SERO-4910 file (N, C-alpha, C, O; in steps of 0.05 Angstrom, whole numbers):
BEGIN
 pado doro    nc1    nc2    nc3   cac1   cac2   cac3    cc1    cc2    cc3    oc1    oc2    oc3
  Unk    A     37    427    377     47    402    388     54    383    365     45    387    342
  Unk    A     69    362    371     77    343    351     64    316    356     61    307    379
  Unk    A     56    303    335     46    275    335     61    260    315     58    264    291
  Unk    A     78    241    324     96    227    307    113    246    289    117    241    265
  Unk    A    121    268    301    137    288    287    121    307    270    133    324    257
  Unk    A     95    305    271     78    321    254     66    344    271     55    338    292
  Unk    A     69    369    263     59    391    278     29    393    275     18    394    253
  Unk    A     15    394    298    -14    397    299    -22    417    319     -8    422    339
  Unk    A    -45    429    315    -57    447    335    -86    437    341    -99    425    324
  Unk    A    -94    443    366   -121    434    374   -140    458    370   -136    480    379
  Unk    A   -162    452    355   -182    473    350   -204    474    370   -202    462    392
  Unk    A   -225    488    364   -247    493    383   -266    469    384   -271    455    364
  Unk    A   -276    464    408   -292    440    414   -321    444    404   -332    466    404
  Unk    A   -333    422    394   -361    419    391   -370    395    407   -354    378    415
  Unk    A   -397    393    412   -407    371    429   -427    355    413   -444    366    399
  Unk    A   -426    328    417   -446    310    407   -454    293    431   -440    274    438
  Unk    A   -478    299    442   -485    286    467   -465    293    488   -460    317    493
  Unk    A   -453    273    501   -433    278    521   -405    276    510   -385    275    525
  Unk    A   -402    276    483   -376    272    470   -365    299    462   -377    314    447
  Unk    A   -341    306    472   -326    329    462   -311    323    437   -296    303    436
  Unk    A   -314    339    416   -301    335    390   -283    358    384   -293    381    380
  Unk    A   -257    354    384   -237    375    379   -223    370    353   -211    348    349
  Unk    A   -223    389    334   -207    385    310   -177    387    315   -168    402    332
  Unk    A   -162    371    299   -133    373    299   -126    386    272   -133    376    251
  Unk    A   -111    408    273   -105    424    250    -75    420    243    -58    419    261
  Unk    A    -69    420    217    -42    417    209    -39    420    179    -59    426    165
  Unk    A    -15    416    169     -9    418    140    -11    391    127      0    371    137
  Unk    A    -25    390    104    -27    365     89      0    355     81     17    370     71
  Unk    A      5    329     84     31    317     76     28    295     56     48    287     44
  Unk    A      4    285     52      0    262     34      6    269      5     -1    291     -5
  Unk    A     19    251     -9     25    256    -37     13    234    -55      9    239    -79
  Unk    A      8    210    -44     -1    188    -61    -32    190    -65    -46    195    -45
  Unk    A    -41    187    -89    -69    187    -95    -81    159    -89    -70    139    -98
  Unk    A   -103    159    -74   -116    133    -68   -146    139    -66   -155    162    -64
  Unk    A   -162    117    -66   -190    119    -61   -196    108    -33   -182     91    -24
  Unk    A   -216    119    -20   -225    108      5   -243     83     -1   -255     81    -22
  Unk    A   -244     65     18   -260     41     14   -289     46      7   -298     34    -13
  Unk    A   -304     63     21   -332     68     14   -336     78    -14   -354     70    -28
  Unk    A   -319     98    -23   -323    108    -50   -315     88    -71   -327     87    -92
  Unk    A   -295     71    -65   -287     50    -84   -309     29    -87   -315     20   -109
  Unk    A   -322     22    -64   -343      2    -65   -367     13    -80   -379     -1    -96
  Unk    A   -374     38    -75   -396     51    -89   -391     53   -119   -410     53   -135
  Unk    A   -366     55   -127   -359     57   -155   -354     30   -169   -347     29   -193
  Unk    A   -358      8   -154   -354    -18   -166   -324    -26   -169   -318    -44   -185
  Unk    A   -307    -12   -155   -278    -17   -157   -267    -33   -134   -243    -38   -133
  Unk    A   -284    -41   -116   -275    -57    -93   -295    -79    -88   -319    -75    -88
  Unk    A   -284   -103    -83   -300   -126    -76   -290   -137    -49   -266   -141    -45
  Unk    A   -309   -142    -31   -302   -152     -4   -318   -177      1   -343   -176     -2
  Unk    A   -305   -199      8   -320   -224     13   -305   -242     32   -284   -236     42
  Unk    A   -317   -265     36   -306   -285     54   -284   -301     39   -285   -304     15
  Unk    A   -265   -311     55   -247   -331     44   -263   -357     40   -284   -360     51
  Unk    A   -252   -375     25   -264   -401     21   -244   -423     28   -225   -428     13
  Unk    A   -248   -437     51   -269   -434     70   -266   -408     87   -244   -397     88
  Unk    A   -288   -399     98   -288   -373    113   -270   -375    138   -268   -396    151
  Unk    A   -257   -353    144   -241   -350    168   -249   -323    181   -246   -302    168
  Unk    A   -260   -324    205   -271   -300    217   -250   -278    221   -257   -254    220
  Unk    A   -224   -284    225   -204   -262    229   -195   -250    202   -178   -232    203
  Unk    A   -206   -258    179   -197   -248    153   -220   -243    134   -240   -258    135
  Unk    A   -218   -223    117   -235   -219     95   -218   -216     70   -196   -207     71
  Unk    A   -229   -225     47   -215   -223     21   -224   -197      8   -247   -192      4
  Unk    A   -204   -181      0   -209   -155    -12   -196   -154    -40   -172   -160    -43
  Unk    A   -212   -148    -60   -202   -145    -87   -204   -116    -95   -225   -104    -96
  Unk    A   -181   -105   -102   -179    -77   -112   -178    -79   -143   -159    -88   -155
  Unk    A   -199    -69   -156   -201    -68   -185   -192    -42   -197   -192    -39   -221
  Unk    A   -183    -23   -180   -175      3   -189   -146      4   -197   -131    -14   -191
  Unk    A   -139     25   -211   -111     29   -219    -95     44   -198    -71     50   -202
  Unk    A   -108     51   -175    -95     65   -153   -100     49   -128   -118     33   -127
  Unk    A    -85     55   -106    -90     41    -81   -117     48    -69   -129     69    -76
  Unk    A   -127     31    -52   -152     36    -37   -146     34     -8   -133     16      2
  Unk    A   -157     54      7   -152     56     36   -175     44     52   -198     50     48
  Unk    A   -168     25     70   -186     14     89   -176     22    117   -152     18    123
  Unk    A   -193     33    134   -184     46    159   -191     29    183   -213     18    186
  Unk    A   -172     27    202   -176     14    227   -202     25    240   -206     49    241
  Unk    A   -218      7    250   -243     15    264   -267     16    245   -290     16    255
  Unk    A   -263     16    219   -286     15    201   -300    -12    205   -288    -32    211
  Unk    A   -327    -11    203   -343    -35    207   -354    -43    179   -365    -27    164
  Unk    A   -350    -69    173   -361    -80    149   -383   -100    156   -378   -120    168
  Unk    A   -407    -93    149   -431   -109    155   -436   -128    132   -434   -121    108
  Unk    A   -443   -153    139   -450   -173    118   -431   -196    119   -418   -201    140
  Unk    A   -429   -211     97   -414   -236     98   -427   -256    117   -452   -256    120
  Unk    A   -411   -272    129   -421   -291    149   -428   -276    175   -448   -283    189
  Unk    A   -412   -256    182   -417   -240    207   -404   -213    202   -386   -209    186
  Unk    A   -414   -193    217   -403   -166    216   -375   -166    227   -369   -181    246
  Unk    A   -357   -150    215   -329   -148    224   -321   -119    227   -334   -101    217
  Unk    A   -298   -114    240   -286    -88    241   -256    -91    234   -244   -111    242
  Unk    A   -245    -71    221   -217    -72    212   -198    -71    236   -202    -55    254
  Unk    A   -179    -89    237   -159    -89    259   -138    -68    255   -128    -57    274
  Unk    A   -130    -63    230   -109    -44    224   -117    -29    199   -136    -36    185
  Unk    A   -102     -7    193   -106      8    169    -90     -5    146    -67    -12    150
  Unk    A   -103     -8    123    -91    -22    101    -93     -5     76   -115      6     70
  Unk    A    -72     -2     61    -71     11     35    -68    -12     14    -47    -22     10
  Unk    A    -91    -19      2    -92    -42    -16    -78    -35    -43    -85    -14    -54
  Unk    A    -59    -51    -52    -45    -45    -77    -65    -45   -101    -86    -58   -100
  Unk    A    -59    -30   -122    -76    -30   -146    -78    -58   -158    -59    -74   -157
  Unk    A   -101    -64   -169   -105    -89   -184    -94   -113   -168    -77   -128   -177
  Unk    A   -105   -117   -144    -94   -138   -127   -117   -152   -111   -138   -141   -108
  Unk    A   -111   -175   -101   -128   -190    -83   -112   -196    -58    -91   -209    -59
  Unk    A   -121   -185    -35   -106   -189    -10   -126   -197     12   -150   -191     10
  Unk    A   -115   -210     33   -131   -216     56   -126   -194     77   -103   -187     82
  Unk    A   -147   -184     90   -144   -163    110   -153   -173    137   -172   -188    139
  Unk    A   -139   -166    159   -145   -176    186   -168   -160    198   -169   -136    198
  Unk    A   -187   -175    210   -211   -163    221   -218   -177    247   -208   -199    253
  Unk    A   -235   -164    263   -247   -177    287   -277   -178    283   -289   -160    271
  Unk    A   -290   -199    293   -319   -202    290   -333   -186    312   -325   -187    335
  Unk    A   -354   -172    303   -371   -156    322   -400   -165    321   -418   -149    324
  Unk    A   -404   -191    315   -430   -203    314   -427   -233    319   -421   -248    301
  Unk    A   -430   -241    344   -421   -268    351   -441   -290    346   -433   -313    344
  Unk    A   -466   -283    343   -486   -305    342   -502   -307    317   -525   -316    317
  Unk    A   -491   -298    294   -506   -301    269   -499   -328    256   -476   -336    255
  Unk    A   -521   -341    247   -518   -366    232   -538   -365    209   -561   -357    213
  Unk    A   -530   -372    185   -549   -372    163   -536   -363    138   -511   -365    134
  Unk    A   -552   -353    119   -543   -347     93   -523   -324     93   -525   -305    109
  Unk    A   -503   -326     76   -483   -305     73   -495   -280     59   -512   -283     41
  Unk    A   -487   -256     68   -498   -231     58   -476   -216     43   -452   -221     47
  Unk    A   -484   -197     26   -465   -179     13   -453   -161     34   -466   -153     53
  Unk    A   -427   -155     30   -413   -138     49   -415   -109     42   -412   -102     18
  Unk    A   -420    -92     61   -422    -63     57   -409    -49     81   -406    -61    102
  Unk    A   -401    -24     77   -389     -8     98   -411      3    115   -430     15    105
  Unk    A   -409      0    142   -429     12    160   -426     42    161   -404     52    155
  Unk    A   -447     56    168   -446     85    171   -430     94    195   -419    116    196
  Unk    A   -427     76    215   -413     83    240   -389     65    243   -390     41    238
  Unk    A   -367     77    252   -344     61    260   -348     48    287   -368     55    301
  Unk    A   -331     30    294   -333     18    321   -327     40    342   -313     59    337
  Unk    A   -339     37    366   -334     57    387   -305     56    396   -291     36    393
  Unk    A   -296     78    407   -268     80    415   -260     60    436   -238     50    436
  Unk    A   -279     53    454   -272     33    475   -266      6    463   -247     -7    472
  Unk    A   -281     -2    442   -275    -27    429   -250    -26    412   -234    -45    412
  Unk    A   -246     -3    399   -221      0    383   -196     -1    400   -176    -12    393
  Unk    A   -198     11    424   -176     11    442   -169    -17    451   -146    -25    451
  Unk    A   -189    -33    459   -185    -60    468   -173    -77    446   -154    -92    450
  Unk    A   -183    -73    422   -174    -88    399   -145    -81    393   -129    -99    386
  Unk    A   -137    -56    395   -110    -47    388    -90    -57    410    -68    -66    403
  Unk    A    -98    -55    435    -81    -64    457    -74    -94    453    -52   -102    459
  Unk    A    -93   -109    443    -89   -138    442    -82   -149    414    -86   -173    409
  Unk    A    -72   -131    397    -62   -141    372    -39   -161    377    -21   -155    393
  Unk    A    -40   -184    364    -19   -203    368      7   -195    354      7   -177    338
  Unk    A     28   -207    362     54   -201    349     55   -206    320     40   -224    310
  Unk    A     71   -192    305     73   -196    277     85   -223    271    101   -234    286
  Unk    A     76   -234    248     88   -259    238     98   -253    210     96   -231    200
  Unk    A    110   -273    197    120   -269    170     97   -264    151    101   -253    129
  Unk    A     72   -272    159     48   -267    142     34   -242    153     19   -244    173
  Unk    A     38   -220    140     29   -194    151     -1   -192    154    -10   -178    172
  Unk    A    -16   -207    138    -45   -204    139    -57   -215    165    -79   -208    172
  Unk    A    -42   -232    179    -53   -244    203    -47   -227    228    -32   -236    246
  Unk    A    -58   -203    228    -55   -185    251    -80   -188    268    -97   -170    269
  Unk    A    -82   -211    281   -106   -218    297   -106   -203    324    -84   -197    334
  Unk    A   -130   -199    335   -132   -189    362   -145   -210    379   -148   -233    371
  Unk    A   -153   -202    404   -165   -221    422   -195   -221    417   -209   -203    427
  Unk    A   -205   -241    402   -233   -241    394   -252   -242    418   -273   -230    418
  Unk    A   -245   -257    439   -263   -260    462   -266   -233    476   -288   -226    485
  Unk    A   -245   -217    477   -247   -191    490   -264   -172    472   -279   -156    483
  Unk    A   -261   -174    446   -277   -157    428   -307   -164    432   -324   -146    434
  Unk    A   -313   -190    432   -341   -198    437   -350   -189    465   -373   -180    468
  Unk    A   -333   -190    484   -340   -181    511   -347   -152    512   -365   -144    526
  Unk    A   -332   -135    497   -338   -107    496   -364   -102    481   -379    -84    489
  Unk    A   -369   -117    460   -395   -114    446   -418   -121    465   -438   -107    466
  Unk    A   -415   -142    481   -436   -150    500   -438   -129    522   -461   -123    531
  Unk    A   -416   -117    531   -417    -96    551   -433    -72    541   -449    -60    556
  Unk    A   -428    -64    516   -443    -42    504   -473    -48    503   -489    -31    509
  Unk    A   -480    -72    495   -508    -81    494   -521    -79    521   -543    -69    523
  Unk    A   -507    -88    542   -518    -88    569   -520    -59    579   -540    -52    592
  Unk    A   -499    -43    574   -499    -16    584   -522      1    573   -532     19    586
  Unk    A   -529     -5    548   -550     11    535   -577     -4    534   -596      5    522
  Unk    A   -578    -27    548   -603    -43    549   -615    -48    522   -638    -44    516
  Unk    A   -597    -58    504   -605    -65    477   -602    -95    473   -580   -106    478
  Unk    A   -623   -109    465   -620   -137    459   -618   -141    429   -634   -132    413
  Unk    A   -597   -156    421   -593   -163    392   -594   -193    390   -581   -207    404
  Unk    A   -611   -202    371   -614   -231    367   -588   -244    358   -583   -268    363
  Unk    A   -570   -228    345   -545   -239    335   -521   -228    350   -498   -232    342
  Unk    A   -526   -214    372   -505   -201    388   -488   -183    370   -463   -185    371
  Unk    A   -501   -167    355   -488   -150    335   -484   -121    346   -502   -109    357
  Unk    A   -459   -111    343   -453    -84    350   -471    -65    335   -480    -44    345
  Unk    A   -477    -71    309   -492    -53    292   -520    -49    304   -531    -27    302
  Unk    A   -532    -69    316   -559    -66    328   -558    -47    351   -576    -30    354
  Unk    A   -537    -49    368   -534    -30    390   -531     -2    380   -544     17    390
  Unk    A   -513      2    360   -508     29    350   -533     42    338   -539     65    342
  Unk    A   -548     26    322   -572     37    310   -593     44    330   -605     66    329
  Unk    A   -598     27    350   -619     33    369   -611     56    388   -628     73    393
  Unk    A   -586     56    397   -577     78    414   -578    105    398   -585    125    409
  Unk    A   -569    104    373   -569    128    357   -597    139    354   -602    163    355
  Unk    A   -616    121    349   -644    130    346   -655    141    372   -670    160    373
  Unk    A   -647    128    394   -658    135    421   -648    162    430   -664    179    439
  Unk    A   -622    167    427   -611    192    438   -610    214    417   -604    237    423
  Unk    A   -617    207    392   -619    227    371   -592    241    365   -591    265    364
  Unk    A   -571    225    363   -545    237    357   -546    254    332   -553    243    311
  Unk    A   -540    279    334   -542    297    312   -514    302    300   -496    313    312
  Unk    A   -511    292    276   -485    295    262   -486    315    239   -466    320    226
  Unk    A   -510    328    235   -512    346    213   -493    369    214   -483    379    194
  Unk    A   -486    378    239   -468    400    242   -439    392    243   -421    409    246
  Unk    A   -433    366    240   -405    357    241   -393    357    213   -402    343    195
  Unk    A   -373    373    210   -358    374    184   -330    384    190   -325    396    211
  Unk    A   -312    380    172   -284    389    176   -283    419    173   -299    431    159
  Unk    A   -264    430    187   -258    459    185   -232    462    169   -218    443    164
  Unk    A   -227    486    161   -203    492    145   -178    483    159   -173    489    182
  Unk    A   -162    467    144   -137    458    155   -139    434    174   -119    426    186
  Unk    A   -163    422    176   -166    400    195   -157    373    182   -166    366    160
  Unk    A   -141    359    197   -131    333    188   -139    310    207   -137    287    200
  Unk    A   -149    318    231   -155    297    250   -175    307    270   -186    329    268
  Unk    A   -179    290    290   -199    296    311   -191    281    336   -181    258    335
  Unk    A   -195    294    359   -190    281    385   -216    284    401   -229    304    400
  Unk    A   -222    263    416   -248    261    430   -243    261    460   -224    250    470
  Unk    A   -262    273    474   -262    272    503   -289    264    514   -310    270    502
  Unk    A   -290    250    536   -314    244    551   -310    254    579   -292    245    593
  Unk    A   -327    274    587   -323    288    612   -295    302    610   -291    319    593
  Unk    A   -277    295    629   -251    309    628   -228    291    620   -205    296    626
  Unk    A   -235    269    606   -214    250    598   -214    246    567   -235    249    555
  Unk    A   -191    240    556   -189    235    528   -198    207    522   -192    188    536
  Unk    A   -214    204    500   -224    178    492   -209    167    468   -210    142    463
  Unk    A   -196    183    452   -181    174    429   -177    195    408   -188    217    411
  Unk    A   -163    188    387   -158    207    366   -154    192    339   -146    169    339
  Unk    A   -160    206    317   -153    196    290   -140    219    275   -149    242    278
  Unk    A   -119    213    260   -105    233    244   -100    222    217    -91    199    214
  Unk    A   -106    238    196   -102    230    168    -82    248    154    -74    269    164
  Unk    A    -75    240    130    -55    255    115    -67    279    100    -52    296     91
  Unk    A    -93    280     97   -106    301     82   -134    305     91   -148    287    101
  Unk    A   -144    330     87   -170    337     95   -192    322     81   -212    314     92
  Unk    A   -187    316     55   -208    302     39   -213    274     50   -236    265     49
  Unk    A   -193    261     60   -197    234     71   -212    236     98   -231    221    102
  Unk    A   -204    255    115   -219    259    140   -248    265    134   -266    255    149
  Unk    A   -254    280    114   -282    287    108   -298    262    102   -322    261    109
  Unk    A   -286    242     89   -300    218     83   -307    202    108   -328    188    109
  Unk    A   -291    204    129   -294    187    152   -303    200    177   -311    187    196
  Unk    A   -303    227    178   -307    241    203   -333    233    217   -333    227    241
  Unk    A   -356    234    202   -381    229    215   -383    201    226   -395    196    247
  Unk    A   -372    181    211   -373    154    221   -356    150    246   -364    135    264
  Unk    A   -333    163    247   -316    161    271   -329    174    295   -329    163    317
  Unk    A   -341    198    290   -355    212    312   -378    195    322   -382    192    346
  Unk    A   -394    184    303   -417    167    311   -408    142    327   -422    134    345
  Unk    A   -385    131    320   -375    109    335   -368    116    364   -376    103    383
  Unk    A   -353    138    367   -346    147    394   -370    156    410   -370    153    435
  Unk    A   -391    165    397   -415    175    412   -428    152    428   -442    158    447
  Unk    A   -424    127    421   -435    105    436   -424    105    464   -437     95    483
  Unk    A   -399    115    468   -387    115    494   -395    140    511   -387    142    534
  Unk    A   -411    158    499   -418    183    514   -446    191    505   -449    213    493
  Unk    A   -467    175    511   -493    181    500   -508    204    514   -526    215    503
  Unk    A   -499    211    539   -514    231    554   -496    255    559   -473    252    564
  Unk    A   -508    279    558   -492    303    565   -481    301    593   -494    292    612
  Unk    A   -456    310    596   -443    310    622   -434    338    628   -437    357    612
  Unk    A   -422    342    651   -410    368    657   -389    373    636   -377    355    625
  Unk    A   -383    398    631   -366    406    609   -341    421    619   -339    445    613
  Unk    A   -323    407    632   -298    421    639   -281    426    614   -287    415    593
  Unk    A   -261    442    617   -242    446    595   -221    425    596   -203    426    613
  Unk    A   -221    405    578   -202    383    579   -177    388    563   -162    369    557
  Unk    A   -170    413    557   -148    418    538   -122    408    550   -105    399    535
  Unk    A   -118    410    576    -93    400    588    -91    369    585    -70    358    580
  Unk    A   -114    356    588   -114    327    584   -108    320    555    -94    300    550
  Unk    A   -117    336    536   -111    331    508    -82    335    503    -69    319    490
  Unk    A    -71    357    514    -42    362    510    -25    340    522     -5    332    510
  Unk    A    -33    330    545    -18    308    558    -20    283    541      0    268    538
  Unk    A    -44    277    530    -48    254    514    -31    255    488    -18    236    481
  Unk    A    -31    278    475    -15    281    450     15    278    456     29    268    439
  Unk    A     23    288    479     51    285    487     58    255    491     80    246    485
  Unk    A     39    240    502     43    211    506     44    197    480     60    178    476
  Unk    A     28    205    460     30    193    433     57    198    421     69    180    410
  Unk    A     67    223    424     93    230    412    116    214    426    135    207    413
  Unk    A    113    209    452    134    196    467    131    165    467    149    151    478
  Unk    A    110    155    456    105    126    458    126    110    443    139    119    424
  Unk    A    130     85    453    148     67    439    135     59    412    111     58    409
  Unk    A    152     54    392    142     48    366    154     22    355    178     18    355
  Unk    A    136      5    347    143    -21    335    135    -20    306    111    -18    300
  Unk    A    154    -20    288    148    -17    259    153    -42    244    170    -58    252
  Unk    A    138    -46    223    141    -70    207    125    -67    181    111    -48    177
  Unk    A    127    -87    164    113    -87    139     83    -86    143     72   -101    159
  Unk    A     70    -68    128     41    -66    129     27    -89    115     40   -105    101
  Unk    A      1    -92    119    -14   -114    107    -14   -110     76    -10   -130     62
  Unk    A    -17    -86     67    -16    -80     39      9    -64     33     32    -73     37
  Unk    A      6    -39     22     28    -22     18     36     -8     44     20     -4     62
  Unk    A     61      0     45     70     17     67     80      2     91     82    -23     91
  Unk    A     86     17    112     97      7    137     77     12    160     68     35    163
  Unk    A     72     -8    176     54     -5    199     70      4    223     93     -4    227
  Unk    A     58     22    239     70     32    264     51     25    287     28     34    287
  Unk    A     61     10    306     46      3    330     58     18    353     81     16    359
  Unk    A     41     34    367     49     49    390     44     34    416     23     21    418
  Unk    A     62     36    435     58     23    461     70     40    483     88     56    478
  Unk    A     59     36    506     67     52    529     42     61    544     25     45    551
  Unk    A     39     88    548     15     98    561     -9     99    542    -32    102    551
  Unk    A     -4     96    516    -25     96    496    -23     71    479     -2     58    477
  Unk    A    -46     64    466    -47     43    447    -52     56    420    -72     70    417
  Unk    A    -36     51    400    -40     64    374    -31     46    351    -14     29    354
  Unk    A    -44     51    328    -37     36    304    -38     56    281    -57     71    278
  Unk    A    -17     56    264    -16     75    242     -4     62    218      6     40    218
  Unk    A     -5     77    196      6     68    170     22     91    157     11    113    155
  Unk    A     46     85    149     63    104    135     69     93    107     76     70    104
  Unk    A     66    110     87     72    102     60     88    124     46     81    148     46
  Unk    A    111    116     35    129    134     21    136    158     39    137    181     30
  Unk    A    141    152     64    150    172     83    129    190     95    135    207    112
  Unk    A    104    186     88     82    202     98     63    186    114     57    163    107
  Unk    A     54    197    137     34    183    153      7    184    139     -3    206    134
  Unk    A     -5    161    133    -31    160    119    -53    162    140    -72    176    136
  Unk    A    -50    147    162    -71    147    183    -58    138    209    -41    120    209
  Unk    A    -67    150    231    -60    142    258    -84    142    275    -99    162    276
  Unk    A    -89    121    290   -109    120    311    -95    114    337    -78     97    338
  Unk    A   -103    128    358    -90    124    384   -111    128    406   -130    143    404
  Unk    A   -107    113    428   -126    112    450   -110    109    476    -89     97    477
  Unk    A   -122    120    498   -110    113    525   -113     83    529   -133     70    521
  Unk    A    -93     71    541    -94     42    547   -117     37    567   -116     49    589
  Unk    A   -136     20    561   -158     15    580   -148      3    606   -130    -14    606
  Unk    A   -160     12    628   -152      0    654   -159    -29    655   -181    -38    647
  Unk    A   -141    -45    666   -146    -73    669   -146    -89    643   -157   -111    641
  Unk    A   -134    -77    622   -136    -90    595   -119   -115    594   -125   -134    580
  Unk    A    -97   -115    610    -80   -139    611    -65   -144    585    -55   -166    581
  Unk    A    -63   -124    567    -50   -128    542    -20   -125    544    -10   -116    565
  Unk    A     -6   -131    523     23   -130    523     32   -101    524     55    -95    532
  Unk    A     14    -82    515     22    -54    514     21    -42    542     27    -18    545
***
């Protein structure tokens, strides 16, 4: 099958709780060398902090490396004034300071500013879908790709209530940590297989979302965090039908989706998908660096 013109095959399923995890296999197309955000931060080549004065929809990112640094939609950055999640995928130019668009996933924190770090878990697919559906229209200032903050907070509160987790600061991270400990999500067996560039998720017999990268090495950096994020939407084992037809239908919808393209926040061109799916991707030098796509949530009321 094709995804944005890219040939992919669906591999064999594994299960994490009630979450079906299917590898997407294909040929590597990426040519540009870059660092991922977590490895750059660990190496002292990336600095993430608040603007002065702080603006909750933005974080200031300094790339100290001689190569681009990749920040991925759905990644959660804990710290600063409040925890945030990336609104879009950004390829930060070398030796640069840029503002990146984020949504807050911790509504009630007040107090001392903390150092920013990457969380072990990405945001759940349900939250990422809502955030992507409600991305505001582009402006001349690419960094201001804001979403509907009230809806994002609402989804964080829904997750807290659904899992009976109380967080003093209404933090998504508190919900993910407690639920992960409670259900014992096992990620030790989760790793990329030969030729894997992406992953598609199912809950029961429906598709929950997908991520696709330009190379296996990048997917390896992010796979467990993405799986752990989606696991919040499927904490309990369910019946296990074969959802392959649903996956094929979803991938066909991604390929057929309308595409709104424009300048990316950093390097490259952003691709926004609309129609039956909500998707956000980044293309650089003719190659797809990352694509995230989700079924449009029922009753989302978004422009997509």
